[in-house]
Structure formats: C-alpha cells, structure tokens
N, C-alpha and C positions, 0 to 999 in steps of 0.2 A: 801973505801967502794964500793961495787959493785953498778953500776948504774942500776936504775930501768927503765925498758922499758915501756913507756906509751902505754897502750892498749886502743884502741877505741872500745867502746861497741856499737854494732849495735842494733838498735831498731827493734824488731820483731813485728809481728801482734798483735794488742791489742784485745785479745780474749774476753775481758770484755766490748767492745764498744757496744752501743745500736744499733739494726738493724734499717734500714731506715723505715720510716712510710709514709703512704699515707693519704693525707688530706681527712677528711670526706666530706668536701665541694666538693672536686674533684670527689669522688665516687658518690655523689648525682647528680652532673652535668652529669657524664658519664651515669649513669642509666637513667636520664631524656632524654638524647640524644638518647639512645638506644630505649627507649619507643616511642619517637617521630618518629624515623626512622622506627620502626616496624609498627606504626600506619599509616605512610605515604605509606609504601609498601602495607599494607592491603587495603588502600583507592584507591591506583592506580590500584591494582588488581581488586577491585570492579568496578572501572570505566571501565576497559578493559572488564570485564565480561558483564557489562551492555551494552557497545558499541557493543559487539559481539552478545548478546542474547536478547537485548531489542526489536528487531523486533517481537518476539513472543507475545508481549503484544498487537500488532495491527493485525498481520497476523496469521491466523490459517489454514494452508494448510493441505490437506489430499492427500495421494498418490493413494489410491485404488479407481478406478472408478467402482462403483457398479451398475450404471444405464447408459443406452444409449437411444437415441431416439427410438430405436427398441422396448424398453420396453413399449412404448405407441403407438406402431404401425406406427412410422414414418420411412420412408426411409432416409438414410443419407450416406454420404461418409466420412470415416476417412481421415483426411488430416494431413500433416506435412509440416512445412515451417521454414524459418529462418535457413538455413543450414550453418554449420560452414565450414571453409576451409578444415577440415578433412572429410567432408561429413556427419557429425552428425546433425540430425534434433533437433533444440532447442525446438520448440513449436509443440504441437499436438492439434488437434481440430476436429470439425465436420462441414461438409458443408451440408446444407439442402436446396434443391431446391424448389422454389415456384411452386404451382400447375399452370397448364396452364390456360390462359385466366382469370387471376384474375386482379382486377382493380389496384392493387398495385404491380404487378409483376415486374415492372421496378426497384423497390427499393431493395437494399440489406442491411440488418441490420448486423452490426458488434457488437456482444453481448459481453460486458465486465462484467464478474461476480464479485461478492463481495469478501471480504477478508476471508470468511470461506469456508471450504470444497474444492470442485473442480467442474468440469463439471457435475458430478452426481447430484448435487443439482440444476441444471438449467433445467433439462429435461422438467418440466411442463411449465416453462417460454418459452422455445424454441417451445414447442408444440403450445402454445398460439400465438406466433409470426407466426408460420407456418399457423395457422388458419386464420390469417389476410391476407395471400396471399403474403408474402414477402420472398425473399431468406434470408438465415441466415448463417452467419459464427460465430461459437463460439469456443473459444480455452481456454486452461489453460495457465496461466502465468508460467514462470519458478519457479520451486519449488512446483507446483501443479500438481496433476494427473500424467499423463505420459510424461509431458514436462520435459525438462532438469532440473536436480536438481541444485538449487541455492537458497540462502536465499532471500526471497522477499524484495523489497524495492521500494520506489516511482520511483527512477531512472530506475530500471529494468522494472517496470510496464509500464512506458512511452515508453521505448525502445521496449518492447513486442508489445504494441499497434501500434507503428509505423511499426514494421515488419508485423503485420497483415494487416494494410492498404496497405502496399506495395505488399503483397501477392495478395490482391484483385485486385489492379490496374495493377500490372505488370504480374502476373501469370494467373489470371482469367480474366483479361482485363475488369474489371468492371469500368464503368465511375465514376469518383470521385463525380460528381454531382448527382449520384443516390445512394450514400452510406449514411446510417443513423447510427450514433453511438448510442448504447443503453447500458447504464450502470446501475447496481444495487448496492445499498449500497456504499461501497468504490469504486466500479467500476464506479459509477455515478460521483464521484469526479474526477476520472481518465478521464472519457469521457468528462467532462467539460474542463479539462486541454488540452486534445488533440484537441477538437473542437475549442478552442480559437486560436489554431495555424493553423487550416485548414479551411479557409473561403470558400474553393472550395467544401466542402461536402454539402450534401442536408440538413442535420439537425442533431439534437442530442436530445435524450430522457434521462431524468435523473430520475431514480426511487429510491426514498428514499435516496437521498444523505445525507452524514453525515455533520452536521454543524461544528463540531470540532473533526476530526478524531484523531488528535495527543493527545487529552485528555486521550485516552486509555493508552497511554504511560506515560504522565506526571502526571497523577493522581495516579499512582501506588505508594505505600509507598516506594518502593526501589528507585524510581526516586528522592526522597527527599534527599537521601544520596550522590548523585553524581550530577555534572552539566549536567543534562539530556538534556537540550535544546542545549547544545554545542555538546553533543555526538550523538544526533539523528537529522538527517536532514529531515526526512519525515514529511510533513505538510499537503499535499493535501488541501491547502487553496482554498476556492471557490471564494474569492473576486477578486483576480487578474485576473484569466481567465474569470470571468464573465464580467469584464469591456472591454475585448478584443473580446468577442463573437460577430460574425457577421452573424451567420446562425440561422434559426428558432430553437426554443427549446420548448420541452414539459416537464413539471415537474409533476411527479406523486408522491404525498407525502401523507402519512397517516395524517389524521386530528388530530391535537394535542388535548389532553384532556382538556387543559386550554388555554384561550386566554389572551391577555395582559390586563392591567388595564382598558383600554378604550373600551374593548369588541372586539377589532380588533384582528384577527388571523395573526400573523406575518409570512411572507413567509420564505422559507429556506434561508440560508446564500448565498449571492451573487445574489439572484433573482432580488432585487431592482436595482442592478447595471447594468443590461442588458438593452441595448438600442435597440437591434434588436427584431424581432417578437418573442413573447413568450406566452406560455399558461400554467397556473397553475391549476391543478386539485387535489382537496382534496379527498382522497380515504377513504371510511369507513372501519371499521373492519367487519368481518363476511363473510358469504357465497356469498354476492353480490359483493365482491371485484373483482373477475376475470371478471365479466360482465362489471362493470364500467370501469375497466382498459382497456378492449377491446374497449368499446365505446369511451373512450378518445383517444385511438390510432387512431380509424377510423376517428373521427372528425378532428384530427390533420393532418392525411394523406390526407384527402380531401382538407384541406386548403393548404397543401404543394403542392398538384397536381395542384391546381388552380393558383398557382403563376407562 
C-alpha cells in the first residue's frame, strides 16, 4: 500500500480573537493626570503673569508731561542725568533755583514724587517749595514721564534716587549736608529708606507716607490665586529705615477721621521708632492746607538752621 506522507498543518492568524482592551481605571487615571497637568500649567502661567504685571497694582505711571513749572510762572532748567555707557540719559527732571537772599537759600530739596502720574502732577508742590526760598531738583523715575522706559520697582526707585543724589553732589557740587529729601505718598516711603542710609544729609520731609503700600498688591483678588508674597519683592516698609534714621525729619500727615479707642491719634508707621530729631504735623483738609503746610516747613527749616 502506498505510504501516506504526514503533513503538518500550520496555524494561521485567528481572525476571531477578541481585540485588546484598555482598562477603564487606566483611562480615568490618564484623564485625571491630564487635567492636573493642564491646571498646573494654567496656574504657573498665572503666576508668571502676576510676577510680570503685578507692579501695575501699586505703580500708575503716565508718560505725557502736560505741565511744567513755566505754567505757574516759574523759571526752570530741564536736566538729564544717570547717563548709560551708550550715552543715553536715563532720568529727566527739572532744576529750580532759589531766589537770591532768601533765608533758606543754602538748602536744596530733592523732591521724590508719588506712585501716580509724573512730574506734571508736582508743579503746585514745586511752586510752594520755591516760595519757601529753597533750590529744588525734581525728576521722574524710570517708567515715568520722559525718563527711560522701565517697569517701576522698589529697587529701581532706590537706584534712581541714588543717581539723583549723585547728580546733585558730583555734577552740581551741592554739599550733602545742605540736601533735604522731600517725598510725597509712596515717594515719602522711598525718602525714608534713602535717608536711613545717608546720615550726611541735612534732613528729610515725609508728606503723607503710606503705612502699608504693599497692601495695594496683596489685597487684590488675583493675589489670592498665587503666592503673591513670594512673587513680589516690593514692600517699602517704614519700620526698618525709621530705626536707622539719624537726621532730622518732618512728617506732614493728614489728620485721620478716627482716633484709637483711648482717644489718642496714632502716628504714621515708623514714626515711634525714630530716635533722632523729629516733628509731626497733622494737616487739615480744605483750603487752609497749603498755608499750614508752608508754616510747618518754615518752622522746621528754622529749627534746622539753628542746629
């Protein structure tokens, strides 16, 4: 009989096998991770935006200079200083010379304006200072008016103020012991910081300093969504520089509407920490404000001259 040849049957693909499946638990975990990653990216983006733009909650600069001392009949010289290596002027300001034979003509006031606007908003204050018979240098910080564009910050303000002092002493040859710092609003907080590091100056005037400037940033609803206190370094704290102040100071502060429970009116932040000569004047609201402000300046300058 013929021999049968054994044939090996090869197994082909099993077309009826079930396709692979993905676990529902795995899908839920992947979706959860994607949501968490998207939320983290959104939060990090929010932190970056707050870090870059949070300064606008405290500083409100304006670029257009709409008024100059000439608008109130004052002669002045436009000045520029803090020149870069490329020859660009960082800071622009005004120099106003005191009238001849005034009793306070030996003093030069370095005026540090507040966080809003620019030099245009200071013309009336500068005219009042000129009326006292002092020389005046006023300038815009970087980011304000015609000064170099840069986002304002506490560190930049400090540097700008130091440049202004150097301009007075090195370029105009003004004696340091005849320079008075005069700051308004947030500029008063800046003046206190600078004065605390310059005991060689004649004195410092603080007009309406802010007790807690950083609250303008940290009280904003958006600040609650990010670690604002880690992202923002600006504080303008008055306590630390007040403890190191060694020159006479004049504080001009609006009288508060309410006193403390014992009927005492609390002074501005930092005032009680000062051990050097100091004078606090509460200013009223209304039309008498400028007169009382000028009287306070005159009394303080008289005391300063007598020392």
